[in-house]
C-alpha positions in Angstrom: -35.4 -1.4 5.7 -38.7 0.3 5.7 -42.1 -1.3 5.9 -42.7 -0.4 2.2 -39.5 -2.1 1.1 -40.5 -5.1 3.2 -43.9 -5.3 1.4 -42.1 -5.0 -2.0 -39.7 -7.9 -1.2 -37.0 -6.7 -3.5 -39.1 -7.2 -6.6 -40.5 -10.7 -5.5 -43.6 -9.4 -3.8 -46.0 -10.8 -6.4 -44.6 -14.3 -6.0 -44.3 -14.2 -2.2 -47.7 -12.7 -1.4 -49.5 -14.8 -4.0 -47.9 -17.9 -2.4 -49.1 -16.8 1.0 -52.6 -16.1 -0.3 -52.8 -19.6 -2.0 -51.5 -21.3 1.1 -54.0 -19.5 3.4 -56.8 -20.1 0.9 -55.9 -23.8 0.8 -55.9 -24.1 4.6 -59.3 -22.2 4.8 -60.8 -24.5 2.1 -59.5 -27.6 4.0 -61.1 -26.4 7.2 -64.4 -25.5 5.6 -64.6 -28.8 3.8 -63.8 -30.8 6.9 -66.4 -28.9 8.9 -69.0 -29.5 6.2 -68.2 -33.2 6.0 -68.5 -33.5 9.8 -71.9 -31.7 9.8 -73.2 -34.1 7.1 -71.9 -37.1 8.9 -73.5 -36.0 12.1 -76.8 -35.5 10.4 -76.6 -38.9 8.8 -75.8 -40.5 12.1 -78.8 -38.8 13.7 -81.1 -40.0 10.9 -79.9 -43.5 11.2 -80.3 -43.5 15.0 -83.8 -42.1 14.6 -84.7 -44.8 12.2 -83.4 -47.5 14.6 -85.5 -46.1 17.5 -88.7 -46.2 15.5 -90.6 -49.5 16.1 
């Protein structure tokens, strides 16, 4: 089996590679959203802490 045949996947390449792309895209989106939410939560915590320290 050659590399070209492997990439073609016996005619199922469109389904297989699109499934990989969707899975990787979903994982990347999940990581990006989690990091964004963490950043927002940290900023909110800093703001609340600053408000408590102000007399």
